[in-house]
N, CA, C, O and the ligand as a Tripos MOL2 file, in Angstrom:
@<TRIPOS>MOLECULE
protein
  281   279    71     0     0
PROTEIN
NO_CHARGES

@<TRIPOS>ATOM
      1 N         -51.2180  -96.6970   -1.8200 N.3       1 MET1
      2 CA        -51.1330  -96.8600   -0.3620 C.3       1 MET1
      3 C         -51.2600  -95.4860    0.2800 C.2       1 MET1
      4 O         -50.4050  -94.6210    0.0900 O.2       1 MET1
      5 N         -52.2940  -95.2980    1.0140 N.am      2 ALA2
      6 CA        -52.4800  -94.0210    1.7050 C.3       2 ALA2
      7 C         -51.7240  -94.0590    3.0190 C.2       2 ALA2
      8 O         -52.0420  -94.8330    3.9220 O.2       2 ALA2
      9 N         -50.7330  -93.2180    3.1020 N.am      3 ARG3
     10 CA        -49.8940  -93.2370    4.2930 C.3       3 ARG3
     11 C         -49.7180  -91.8120    4.7580 C.2       3 ARG3
     12 O         -49.3810  -90.9260    3.9740 O.2       3 ARG3
     13 N         -49.9450  -91.6010    6.0180 N.am      4 LYS4
     14 CA        -49.7650  -90.2510    6.5450 C.3       4 LYS4
     15 C         -48.2820  -89.9310    6.6280 C.2       4 LYS4
     16 O         -47.4790  -90.7440    7.0840 O.2       4 LYS4
     17 N         -47.9390  -88.7430    6.1840 N.am      5 LEU5
     18 CA        -46.5340  -88.3640    6.2140 C.3       5 LEU5
     19 C         -46.1180  -88.0230    7.6350 C.2       5 LEU5
     20 O         -46.8630  -87.3800    8.3740 O.2       5 LEU5
     21 N         -44.9340  -88.4540    8.0060 N.am      6 PRO6
     22 CA        -44.4240  -88.0280    9.3130 C.3       6 PRO6
     23 C         -44.2340  -86.5240    9.3080 C.2       6 PRO6
     24 O         -43.6670  -85.9750    8.3630 O.2       6 PRO6
     25 N         -44.6900  -85.8660   10.3220 N.am      7 ALA7
     26 CA        -44.7180  -84.4090   10.3000 C.3       7 ALA7
     27 C         -43.3610  -83.8030   10.6250 C.2       7 ALA7
     28 O         -43.0070  -82.7460   10.1010 O.2       7 ALA7
     29 N         -42.6250  -84.4480   11.4620 N.am      8 ASP8
     30 CA        -41.4740  -83.7570   12.0180 C.3       8 ASP8
     31 C         -40.3360  -84.7220   12.3430 C.2       8 ASP8
     32 O         -40.0490  -84.9900   13.5100 O.2       8 ASP8
     33 N         -39.7030  -85.2320   11.3120 N.am      9 LEU9
     34 CA        -38.5690  -86.1230   11.5380 C.3       9 LEU9
     35 C         -37.3470  -85.4720   10.9210 C.2       9 LEU9
     36 O         -37.3640  -85.0980    9.7480 O.2       9 LEU9
     37 N         -36.3070  -85.3360   11.6890 N.am     10 TYR10
     38 CA        -35.1400  -84.6160   11.2080 C.3      10 TYR10
     39 C         -33.9420  -85.5400   11.0450 C.2      10 TYR10
     40 O         -33.3460  -85.9700   12.0320 O.2      10 TYR10
     41 N         -33.5930  -85.8430    9.8080 N.am     11 PRO11
     42 CA        -32.4340  -86.7070    9.6000 C.3      11 PRO11
     43 C         -31.1260  -85.9500    9.8040 C.2      11 PRO11
     44 O         -30.9880  -84.8100    9.3600 O.2      11 PRO11
     45 N         -30.2040  -86.5620   10.4500 N.am     12 THR12
     46 CA        -28.8620  -86.0170   10.5890 C.3      12 THR12
     47 C         -27.8940  -87.1420   10.2940 C.2      12 THR12
     48 O         -28.3130  -88.2710   10.0380 O.2      12 THR12
     49 N         -26.6270  -86.8530   10.3250 N.am     13 GLU13
     50 CA        -25.6700  -87.9250   10.0750 C.3      13 GLU13
     51 C         -25.7410  -88.9880   11.1570 C.2      13 GLU13
     52 O         -25.5350  -90.1730   10.8940 O.2      13 GLU13
     53 N         -26.0340  -88.5540   12.3710 N.am     14 GLU14
     54 CA        -26.1340  -89.5130   13.4720 C.3      14 GLU14
     55 C         -27.4610  -90.2580   13.4340 C.2      14 GLU14
     56 O         -27.5540  -91.4050   13.8700 O.2      14 GLU14
     57 N         -28.4660  -89.6080   12.9190 N.am     15 SER15
     58 CA        -29.7960  -90.1910   12.9290 C.3      15 SER15
     59 C         -30.4420  -90.0210   11.5580 C.2      15 SER15
     60 O         -31.2140  -89.0870   11.3410 O.2      15 SER15
     61 N         -30.1220  -90.9270   10.6350 N.am     16 PRO16
     62 CA        -30.6500  -90.7880    9.2790 C.3      16 PRO16
     63 C         -32.1470  -91.0470    9.2370 C.2      16 PRO16
     64 O         -32.7230  -91.6230   10.1600 O.2      16 PRO16
     65 N         -32.7520  -90.6170    8.1630 N.am     17 GLY17
     66 CA        -34.1770  -90.8490    8.0300 C.3      17 GLY17
     67 C         -34.8110  -89.8690    7.0800 C.2      17 GLY17
     68 O         -34.1380  -89.1860    6.3080 O.2      17 GLY17
     69 N         -36.1070  -89.8180    7.1530 N.am     18 LEU18
     70 CA        -36.8910  -89.0020    6.2360 C.3      18 LEU18
     71 C         -37.4930  -87.8320    6.9830 C.2      18 LEU18
     72 O         -38.0200  -87.9830    8.0850 O.2      18 LEU18
     73 N         -37.4090  -86.6810    6.3800 N.am     19 ARG19
     74 CA        -37.9910  -85.4900    7.0000 C.3      19 ARG19
     75 C         -38.9560  -84.8430    6.0100 C.2      19 ARG19
     76 O         -38.6320  -84.6460    4.8390 O.2      19 ARG19
     77 N         -40.1130  -84.5280    6.4930 N.am     20 VAL20
     78 CA        -41.1070  -83.8770    5.6390 C.3      20 VAL20
     79 C         -41.7210  -82.7150    6.3890 C.2      20 VAL20
     80 O         -42.1280  -82.8390    7.5440 O.2      20 VAL20
     81 N         -41.7790  -81.5690    5.6990 N.am     21 ARG21
     82 CA        -42.4500  -80.4010    6.2760 C.3      21 ARG21
     83 C         -43.6320  -80.0620    5.3900 C.2      21 ARG21
     84 O         -43.4830  -79.8640    4.1840 O.2      21 ARG21
     85 N         -44.7770  -80.0000    5.9810 N.am     22 GLY22
     86 CA        -45.9590  -79.6700    5.2000 C.3      22 GLY22
     87 C         -45.9540  -78.2200    4.7700 C.2      22 GLY22
     88 O         -45.4340  -77.3550    5.4750 O.2      22 GLY22
     89 N         -46.5340  -77.9570    3.6110 N.am     23 GLY23
     90 CA        -46.5940  -76.5910    3.1110 C.3      23 GLY23
     91 C         -47.6910  -75.8070    3.7950 C.2      23 GLY23
     92 O         -48.6030  -76.3700    4.4000 O.2      23 GLY23
     93 N         -47.5830  -74.5050    3.6870 N.am     24 THR24
     94 CA        -48.6420  -73.6300    4.1710 C.3      24 THR24
     95 C         -49.1970  -72.8690    2.9750 C.2      24 THR24
     96 O         -48.8410  -73.1450    1.8300 O.2      24 THR24
     97 N         -50.0430  -71.9390    3.2440 N.am     25 LYS25
     98 CA        -50.6010  -71.1210    2.1810 C.3      25 LYS25
     99 C         -49.4890  -70.3880    1.4300 C.2      25 LYS25
    100 O         -49.6250  -70.0750    0.2470 O.2      25 LYS25
    101 N         -48.3990  -70.1230    2.1290 N.am     26 TYR26
    102 CA        -47.3400  -69.2930    1.5410 C.3      26 TYR26
    103 C         -46.0950  -70.0690    1.1340 C.2      26 TYR26
    104 O         -45.2480  -69.5550    0.4030 O.2      26 TYR26
    105 N         -45.9860  -71.3050    1.6090 N.am     27 THR27
    106 CA        -44.7980  -72.0760    1.2570 C.3      27 THR27
    107 C         -45.2160  -73.4380    0.7260 C.2      27 THR27
    108 O         -46.2690  -73.9580    1.0940 O.2      27 THR27
    109 N         -44.3930  -74.0110   -0.1320 N.am     28 SER28
    110 CA        -44.6660  -75.3580   -0.5950 C.3      28 SER28
    111 C         -44.0630  -76.3390    0.3990 C.2      28 SER28
    112 O         -43.1470  -76.0100    1.1520 O.2      28 SER28
    113 N         -44.6010  -77.5490    0.3810 N.am     29 SER29
    114 CA        -44.0510  -78.5460    1.2880 C.3      29 SER29
    115 C         -42.6520  -78.9250    0.8380 C.2      29 SER29
    116 O         -42.3060  -78.8280   -0.3390 O.2      29 SER29
    117 N         -41.8600  -79.3570    1.8030 N.am     30 GLN30
    118 CA        -40.4830  -79.7270    1.5150 C.3      30 GLN30
    119 C         -40.1830  -81.0660    2.1680 C.2      30 GLN30
    120 O         -40.7290  -81.4040    3.2180 O.2      30 GLN30
    121 N         -39.3180  -81.8040    1.5350 N.am     31 GLY31
    122 CA        -38.9210  -83.0790    2.1170 C.3      31 GLY31
    123 C         -37.4790  -83.3620    1.8020 C.2      31 GLY31
    124 O         -36.9470  -82.9110    0.7880 O.2      31 GLY31
    125 N         -36.8510  -84.1080    2.6750 N.am     32 ASP32
    126 CA        -35.5280  -84.6030    2.3490 C.3      32 ASP32
    127 C         -35.2430  -85.8440    3.1670 C.2      32 ASP32
    128 O         -35.8740  -86.0930    4.1950 O.2      32 ASP32
    129 N         -34.2890  -86.6110    2.6960 N.am     33 TYR33
    130 CA        -33.8990  -87.7840    3.4630 C.3      33 TYR33
    131 C         -32.4060  -87.9850    3.3790 C.2      33 TYR33
    132 O         -31.7360  -87.5440    2.4450 O.2      33 TYR33
    133 N         -31.9160  -88.6610    4.3800 N.am     34 ARG34
    134 CA        -30.5590  -89.1910    4.3370 C.3      34 ARG34
    135 C         -30.7020  -90.6560    4.7090 C.2      34 ARG34
    136 O         -31.1830  -90.9910    5.7920 O.2      34 ARG34
    137 N         -30.2860  -91.5100    3.8140 N.am     35 CYS35
    138 CA        -30.4910  -92.9290    4.0320 C.3      35 CYS35
    139 C         -29.3520  -93.5010    4.8730 C.2      35 CYS35
    140 O         -28.1770  -93.3070    4.5630 O.2      35 CYS35
    141 N         -29.7220  -94.2110    5.9440 N.am     36 GLY36
    142 CA        -28.7200  -94.8400    6.7770 C.3      36 GLY36
    143 C         -28.1660  -96.1060    6.1640 C.2      36 GLY36
    144 O         -27.1110  -96.5920    6.5700 O.2      36 GLY36
    145 N         -28.8810  -96.6460    5.1790 N.am     37 GLY37
    146 CA        -28.4500  -97.8970    4.5690 C.3      37 GLY37
    147 C         -27.3530  -97.7020    3.5450 C.2      37 GLY37
    148 O         -26.4070  -98.4880    3.5000 O.2      37 GLY37
    149 N         -27.4600  -96.6690    2.7210 N.am     38 CYS38
    150 CA        -26.4980  -96.4760    1.6390 C.3      38 CYS38
    151 C         -25.9200  -95.0670    1.6160 C.2      38 CYS38
    152 O         -25.0330  -94.7770    0.8130 O.2      38 CYS38
    153 N         -26.4120  -94.1870    2.4870 N.am     39 GLY39
    154 CA        -25.8520  -92.8440    2.5560 C.3      39 GLY39
    155 C         -26.4280  -91.8840    1.5360 C.2      39 GLY39
    156 O         -25.9750  -90.7430    1.4450 O.2      39 GLY39
    157 N         -27.4100  -92.3140    0.7670 N.am     40 ALA40
    158 CA        -27.9900  -91.4330   -0.2480 C.3      40 ALA40
    159 C         -28.7550  -90.2910    0.4120 C.2      40 ALA40
    160 O         -29.3080  -90.4280    1.5030 O.2      40 ALA40
    161 N         -28.7660  -89.1630   -0.2900 N.am     41 GLU41
    162 CA        -29.5350  -88.0190    0.1750 C.3      41 GLU41
    163 C         -30.3730  -87.5130   -0.9850 C.2      41 GLU41
    164 O         -29.9610  -87.5990   -2.1410 O.2      41 GLU41
    165 N         -31.5380  -86.9890   -0.6790 N.am     42 ASP42
    166 CA        -32.3410  -86.3780   -1.7300 C.3      42 ASP42
    167 C         -33.2130  -85.3030   -1.1090 C.2      42 ASP42
    168 O         -33.4730  -85.3120    0.0940 O.2      42 ASP42
    169 N         -33.6600  -84.3760   -1.9440 N.am     43 HIS43
    170 CA        -34.4590  -83.2560   -1.4640 C.3      43 HIS43
    171 C         -35.5810  -83.0110   -2.4500 C.2      43 HIS43
    172 O         -35.4420  -83.2880   -3.6420 O.2      43 HIS43
    173 N         -36.6770  -82.4990   -1.9600 N.am     44 ALA44
    174 CA        -37.8140  -82.2310   -2.8410 C.3      44 ALA44
    175 C         -38.5690  -81.0160   -2.3450 C.2      44 ALA44
    176 O         -38.6020  -80.7160   -1.1510 O.2      44 ALA44
    177 N         -39.1740  -80.3280   -3.2940 N.am     45 ASN45
    178 CA        -40.0100  -79.1800   -2.9900 C.3      45 ASN45
    179 C         -41.3480  -79.3400   -3.6950 C.2      45 ASN45
    180 O         -41.3960  -79.7200   -4.8650 O.2      45 ASN45
    181 N         -42.4150  -79.0570   -2.9990 N.am     46 GLY46
    182 CA        -43.7420  -79.1520   -3.6030 C.3      46 GLY46
    183 C         -44.3930  -80.4740   -3.2840 C.2      46 GLY46
    184 O         -43.7200  -81.4910   -3.1170 O.2      46 GLY46
    185 N         -45.7210  -80.4530   -3.2000 N.am     47 ASP47
    186 CA        -46.4600  -81.6420   -2.7680 C.3      47 ASP47
    187 C         -46.1380  -82.8670   -3.6160 C.2      47 ASP47
    188 O         -45.8810  -83.9440   -3.0790 O.2      47 ASP47
    189 N         -46.1500  -82.7090   -4.9320 N.am     48 ALA48
    190 CA        -45.9440  -83.8650   -5.8030 C.3      48 ALA48
    191 C         -44.5280  -84.4100   -5.6480 C.2      48 ALA48
    192 O         -44.3310  -85.6230   -5.5710 O.2      48 ALA48
    193 N         -43.5510  -83.5210   -5.6030 N.am     49 ASP49
    194 CA        -42.1630  -83.9630   -5.4780 C.3      49 ASP49
    195 C         -41.9130  -84.6100   -4.1240 C.2      49 ASP49
    196 O         -41.2090  -85.6150   -4.0250 O.2      49 ASP49
    197 N         -42.4920  -84.0280   -3.0890 N.am     50 VAL50
    198 CA        -42.3050  -84.5980   -1.7540 C.3      50 VAL50
    199 C         -42.9340  -85.9740   -1.6830 C.2      50 VAL50
    200 O         -42.3680  -86.8900   -1.0860 O.2      50 VAL50
    201 N         -44.0960  -86.1240   -2.2860 N.am     51 LYS51
    202 CA        -44.7590  -87.4340   -2.2930 C.3      51 LYS51
    203 C         -43.8770  -88.4530   -3.0060 C.2      51 LYS51
    204 O         -43.7130  -89.5780   -2.5340 O.2      51 LYS51
    205 N         -43.3150  -88.0570   -4.1380 N.am     52 ALA52
    206 CA        -42.4420  -88.9610   -4.8890 C.3      52 ALA52
    207 C         -41.2030  -89.3040   -4.0740 C.2      52 ALA52
    208 O         -40.7330  -90.4420   -4.0940 O.2      52 ALA52
    209 N         -40.6730  -88.3110   -3.3540 N.am     53 LEU53
    210 CA        -39.4910  -88.5320   -2.5300 C.3      53 LEU53
    211 C         -39.7860  -89.5460   -1.4310 C.2      53 LEU53
    212 O         -38.9830  -90.4410   -1.1670 O.2      53 LEU53
    213 N         -40.9390  -89.3970   -0.7960 N.am     54 VAL54
    214 CA        -41.3230  -90.3220    0.2700 C.3      54 VAL54
    215 C         -41.4860  -91.7290   -0.2820 C.2      54 VAL54
    216 O         -41.0780  -92.7040    0.3480 O.2      54 VAL54
    217 N         -42.0890  -91.8300   -1.4710 N.am     55 GLU55
    218 CA        -42.2850  -93.1480   -2.0660 C.3      55 GLU55
    219 C         -40.9440  -93.7660   -2.4440 C.2      55 GLU55
    220 O         -40.7300  -94.9650   -2.2620 O.2      55 GLU55
    221 N         -40.0430  -92.9370   -2.9710 N.am     56 ASP56
    222 CA        -38.7220  -93.4300   -3.3400 C.3      56 ASP56
    223 C         -37.9880  -93.9290   -2.1040 C.2      56 ASP56
    224 O         -37.3860  -95.0020   -2.1180 O.2      56 ASP56
    225 N         -38.0440  -93.1470   -1.0420 N.am     57 TYR57
    226 CA        -37.3590  -93.5460    0.1830 C.3      57 TYR57
    227 C         -37.9560  -94.8430    0.7320 C.2      57 TYR57
    228 O         -37.2310  -95.7540    1.1330 O.2      57 TYR57
    229 N         -39.3010  -94.9080    0.7430 N.am     58 SER58
    230 CA        -39.9620  -96.0960    1.2830 C.3      58 SER58
    231 C         -39.6360  -97.3330    0.4650 C.2      58 SER58
    232 O         -39.4570  -98.4250    1.0040 O.2      58 SER58
    233 N         -39.5610  -97.1410   -0.8640 N.am     59 ALA59
    234 CA        -39.3730  -98.2900   -1.7440 C.3      59 ALA59
    235 C         -37.9090  -98.7180   -1.8160 C.2      59 ALA59
    236 O         -37.6210  -99.9090   -1.9350 O.2      59 ALA59
    237 N         -36.9880  -97.7710   -1.7470 N.am     60 ASN60
    238 CA        -35.5890  -98.0830   -2.0580 C.3      60 ASN60
    239 C         -34.6120  -97.8690   -0.9160 C.2      60 ASN60
    240 O         -33.4820  -98.3540   -0.9670 O.2      60 ASN60
    241 N         -35.0330  -97.1510    0.1090 N.am     61 HIS61
    242 CA        -34.0820  -96.8070    1.1590 C.3      61 HIS61
    243 C         -34.6870  -97.0890    2.5310 C.2      61 HIS61
    244 O         -35.7740  -97.6540    2.6510 O.2      61 HIS61
    245 N         -33.9590  -96.6850    3.5450 N.am     62 GLY62
    246 CA        -34.4530  -96.8970    4.8960 C.3      62 GLY62
    247 C         -34.6700  -98.3810    5.1560 C.2      62 GLY62
    248 O         -33.7760  -99.1980    4.9370 O.2      62 GLY62
    249 N         -35.8500  -98.7160    5.6180 N.am     63 THR63
    250 CA        -36.1370 -100.1080    5.9680 C.3      63 THR63
    251 C         -36.1280 -101.0150    4.7490 C.2      63 THR63
    252 O         -35.9980 -102.2300    4.8910 O.2      63 THR63
    253 N         -36.2650 -100.4440    3.5380 N.am     64 ALA64
    254 CA        -36.2540 -101.2590    2.3290 C.3      64 ALA64
    255 C         -34.9260 -101.9930    2.1790 C.2      64 ALA64
    256 O         -34.8850 -103.0850    1.6120 O.2      64 ALA64
    257 N         -33.8480 -101.4120    2.6760 N.am     65 HIS65
    258 CA        -32.5490 -102.0870    2.5950 C.3      65 HIS65
    259 C         -32.5600 -103.3880    3.3860 C.2      65 HIS65
    260 O         -31.8950 -104.3550    3.0170 O.2      65 HIS65
    261 N         -33.3110 -103.4020    4.4600 N.am     66 ARG66
    262 CA        -33.3130 -104.5990    5.3010 C.3      66 ARG66
    263 C         -34.0850 -105.7300    4.6560 C.2      66 ARG66
    264 O         -33.7900 -106.9010    4.8960 O.2      66 ARG66
    265 N         -35.0900 -105.3870    3.8240 N.am     67 LYS67
    266 CA        -35.8960 -106.4300    3.1770 C.3      67 LYS67
    267 C         -35.0510 -107.2330    2.2040 C.2      67 LYS67
    268 O         -34.9500 -108.4550    2.3140 O.2      67 LYS67
    269 N         -34.4350 -106.5240    1.2330 N.am     68 GLY68
    270 CA        -33.7170 -107.2400    0.1890 C.3      68 GLY68
    271 C         -32.2290 -107.3380    0.4710 C.2      68 GLY68
    272 O         -31.5640 -108.2790    0.0380 O.2      68 GLY68
    273 N         -31.7070 -106.3480    1.2070 N.am     69 ASP69
    274 CA        -30.2710 -106.2730    1.5080 C.3      69 ASP69
    275 C         -29.4350 -106.3490    0.2460 C.2      69 ASP69
    276 O         -28.4780 -107.1190    0.1610 O.2      69 ASP69
    277 N         -29.8160 -105.5240   -0.7480 N.am     70 ARG70
    278 CA        -29.0540 -105.4880   -1.9720 C.3      70 ARG70
    279 C         -28.2420 -104.2250   -2.0480 C.2      70 ARG70
    280 O         -27.5220 -104.0120   -3.0240 O.2      70 ARG70
    281 ZN        -30.4390  -96.2310    0.6900 Zn       71 ZN71
@<TRIPOS>BOND
     1     1     2 1
     2     2     3 1
     3     3     4 2
     4     3     5 am
     5     5     6 1
     6     6     7 1
     7     7     8 2
     8     7     9 am
     9     9    10 1
    10    10    11 1
    11    11    12 2
    12    11    13 am
    13    13    14 1
    14    14    15 1
    15    15    16 2
    16    15    17 am
    17    17    18 1
    18    18    19 1
    19    19    20 2
    20    19    21 am
    21    21    22 1
    22    22    23 1
    23    23    24 2
    24    23    25 am
    25    25    26 1
    26    26    27 1
    27    27    28 2
    28    27    29 am
    29    29    30 1
    30    30    31 1
    31    31    32 2
    32    31    33 am
    33    33    34 1
    34    34    35 1
    35    35    36 2
    36    35    37 am
    37    37    38 1
    38    38    39 1
    39    39    40 2
    40    39    41 am
    41    41    42 1
    42    42    43 1
    43    43    44 2
    44    43    45 am
    45    45    46 1
    46    46    47 1
    47    47    48 2
    48    47    49 am
    49    49    50 1
    50    50    51 1
    51    51    52 2
    52    51    53 am
    53    53    54 1
    54    54    55 1
    55    55    56 2
    56    55    57 am
    57    57    58 1
    58    58    59 1
    59    59    60 2
    60    59    61 am
    61    61    62 1
    62    62    63 1
    63    63    64 2
    64    63    65 am
    65    65    66 1
    66    66    67 1
    67    67    68 2
    68    67    69 am
    69    69    70 1
    70    70    71 1
    71    71    72 2
    72    71    73 am
    73    73    74 1
    74    74    75 1
    75    75    76 2
    76    75    77 am
    77    77    78 1
    78    78    79 1
    79    79    80 2
    80    79    81 am
    81    81    82 1
    82    82    83 1
    83    83    84 2
    84    83    85 am
    85    85    86 1
    86    86    87 1
    87    87    88 2
    88    87    89 am
    89    89    90 1
    90    90    91 1
    91    91    92 2
    92    91    93 am
    93    93    94 1
    94    94    95 1
    95    95    96 2
    96    95    97 am
    97    97    98 1
    98    98    99 1
    99    99   100 2
   100    99   101 am
   101   101   102 1
   102   102   103 1
   103   103   104 2
   104   103   105 am
   105   105   106 1
   106   106   107 1
   107   107   108 2
   108   107   109 am
   109   109   110 1
   110   110   111 1
   111   111   112 2
   112   111   113 am
   113   113   114 1
   114   114   115 1
   115   115   116 2
   116   115   117 am
   117   117   118 1
   118   118   119 1
   119   119   120 2
   120   119   121 am
   121   121   122 1
   122   122   123 1
   123   123   124 2
   124   123   125 am
   125   125   126 1
   126   126   127 1
   127   127   128 2
   128   127   129 am
   129   129   130 1
   130   130   131 1
   131   131   132 2
   132   131   133 am
   133   133   134 1
   134   134   135 1
   135   135   136 2
   136   135   137 am
   137   137   138 1
   138   138   139 1
   139   139   140 2
   140   139   141 am
   141   141   142 1
   142   142   143 1
   143   143   144 2
   144   143   145 am
   145   145   146 1
   146   146   147 1
   147   147   148 2
   148   147   149 am
   149   149   150 1
   150   150   151 1
   151   151   152 2
   152   151   153 am
   153   153   154 1
   154   154   155 1
   155   155   156 2
   156   155   157 am
   157   157   158 1
   158   158   159 1
   159   159   160 2
   160   159   161 am
   161   161   162 1
   162   162   163 1
   163   163   164 2
   164   163   165 am
   165   165   166 1
   166   166   167 1
   167   167   168 2
   168   167   169 am
   169   169   170 1
   170   170   171 1
   171   171   172 2
   172   171   173 am
   173   173   174 1
   174   174   175 1
   175   175   176 2
   176   175   177 am
   177   177   178 1
   178   178   179 1
   179   179   180 2
   180   179   181 am
   181   181   182 1
   182   182   183 1
   183   183   184 2
   184   183   185 am
   185   185   186 1
   186   186   187 1
   187   187   188 2
   188   187   189 am
   189   189   190 1
   190   190   191 1
   191   191   192 2
   192   191   193 am
   193   193   194 1
   194   194   195 1
   195   195   196 2
   196   195   197 am
   197   197   198 1
   198   198   199 1
   199   199   200 2
   200   199   201 am
   201   201   202 1
   202   202   203 1
   203   203   204 2
   204   203   205 am
   205   205   206 1
   206   206   207 1
   207   207   208 2
   208   207   209 am
   209   209   210 1
   210   210   211 1
   211   211   212 2
   212   211   213 am
   213   213   214 1
   214   214   215 1
   215   215   216 2
   216   215   217 am
   217   217   218 1
   218   218   219 1
   219   219   220 2
   220   219   221 am
   221   221   222 1
   222   222   223 1
   223   223   224 2
   224   223   225 am
   225   225   226 1
   226   226   227 1
   227   227   228 2
   228   227   229 am
   229   229   230 1
   230   230   231 1
   231   231   232 2
   232   231   233 am
   233   233   234 1
   234   234   235 1
   235   235   236 2
   236   235   237 am
   237   237   238 1
   238   238   239 1
   239   239   240 2
   240   239   241 am
   241   241   242 1
   242   242   243 1
   243   243   244 2
   244   243   245 am
   245   245   246 1
   246   246   247 1
   247   247   248 2
   248   247   249 am
   249   249   250 1
   250   250   251 1
   251   251   252 2
   252   251   253 am
   253   253   254 1
   254   254   255 1
   255   255   256 2
   256   255   257 am
   257   257   258 1
   258   258   259 1
   259   259   260 2
   260   259   261 am
   261   261   262 1
   262   262   263 1
   263   263   264 2
   264   263   265 am
   265   265   266 1
   266   266   267 1
   267   267   268 2
   268   267   269 am
   269   269   270 1
   270   270   271 1
   271   271   272 2
   272   271   273 am
   273   273   274 1
   274   274   275 1
   275   275   276 2
   276   275   277 am
   277   277   278 1
   278   278   279 1
   279   279   280 2
@<TRIPOS>SUBSTRUCTURE
     1 MET1         2 RESIDUE 1 A MET
     2 ALA2         6 RESIDUE 1 A ALA
     3 ARG3        10 RESIDUE 1 A ARG
     4 LYS4        14 RESIDUE 1 A LYS
     5 LEU5        18 RESIDUE 1 A LEU
     6 PRO6        22 RESIDUE 1 A PRO
     7 ALA7        26 RESIDUE 1 A ALA
     8 ASP8        30 RESIDUE 1 A ASP
     9 LEU9        34 RESIDUE 1 A LEU
    10 TYR10       38 RESIDUE 1 A TYR
    11 PRO11       42 RESIDUE 1 A PRO
    12 THR12       46 RESIDUE 1 A THR
    13 GLU13       50 RESIDUE 1 A GLU
    14 GLU14       54 RESIDUE 1 A GLU
    15 SER15       58 RESIDUE 1 A SER
    16 PRO16       62 RESIDUE 1 A PRO
    17 GLY17       66 RESIDUE 1 A GLY
    18 LEU18       70 RESIDUE 1 A LEU
    19 ARG19       74 RESIDUE 1 A ARG
    20 VAL20       78 RESIDUE 1 A VAL
    21 ARG21       82 RESIDUE 1 A ARG
    22 GLY22       86 RESIDUE 1 A GLY
    23 GLY23       90 RESIDUE 1 A GLY
    24 THR24       94 RESIDUE 1 A THR
    25 LYS25       98 RESIDUE 1 A LYS
    26 TYR26      102 RESIDUE 1 A TYR
    27 THR27      106 RESIDUE 1 A THR
    28 SER28      110 RESIDUE 1 A SER
    29 SER29      114 RESIDUE 1 A SER
    30 GLN30      118 RESIDUE 1 A GLN
    31 GLY31      122 RESIDUE 1 A GLY
    32 ASP32      126 RESIDUE 1 A ASP
    33 TYR33      130 RESIDUE 1 A TYR
    34 ARG34      134 RESIDUE 1 A ARG
    35 CYS35      138 RESIDUE 1 A CYS
    36 GLY36      142 RESIDUE 1 A GLY
    37 GLY37      146 RESIDUE 1 A GLY
    38 CYS38      150 RESIDUE 1 A CYS
    39 GLY39      154 RESIDUE 1 A GLY
    40 ALA40      158 RESIDUE 1 A ALA
    41 GLU41      162 RESIDUE 1 A GLU
    42 ASP42      166 RESIDUE 1 A ASP
    43 HIS43      170 RESIDUE 1 A HIS
    44 ALA44      174 RESIDUE 1 A ALA
    45 ASN45      178 RESIDUE 1 A ASN
    46 GLY46      182 RESIDUE 1 A GLY
    47 ASP47      186 RESIDUE 1 A ASP
    48 ALA48      190 RESIDUE 1 A ALA
    49 ASP49      194 RESIDUE 1 A ASP
    50 VAL50      198 RESIDUE 1 A VAL
    51 LYS51      202 RESIDUE 1 A LYS
    52 ALA52      206 RESIDUE 1 A ALA
    53 LEU53      210 RESIDUE 1 A LEU
    54 VAL54      214 RESIDUE 1 A VAL
    55 GLU55      218 RESIDUE 1 A GLU
    56 ASP56      222 RESIDUE 1 A ASP
    57 TYR57      226 RESIDUE 1 A TYR
    58 SER58      230 RESIDUE 1 A SER
    59 ALA59      234 RESIDUE 1 A ALA
    60 ASN60      238 RESIDUE 1 A ASN
    61 HIS61      242 RESIDUE 1 A HIS
    62 GLY62      246 RESIDUE 1 A GLY
    63 THR63      250 RESIDUE 1 A THR
    64 ALA64      254 RESIDUE 1 A ALA
    65 HIS65      258 RESIDUE 1 A HIS
    66 ARG66      262 RESIDUE 1 A ARG
    67 LYS67      266 RESIDUE 1 A LYS
    68 GLY68      270 RESIDUE 1 A GLY
    69 ASP69      274 RESIDUE 1 A ASP
    70 ARG70      278 RESIDUE 1 A ARG
    71 ZN71       281 GROUP 0 **** ****
């Protein structure tokens, strides 16, 4: 599934969600999330890790909790 990453979403305790920062020539991309459904947090560095983090969040957290509610 080709999905454009959200460029600028900042999760906080009040506003959970997924945050992704694209890398530049000098820095690797970074991502992190705080799940509002279960409170899980995770962090990733580098394109591959950030992609995996986004997929994990999409599949298991965030709105995924509403689908199965498990
Ligand atoms: Zn969760």
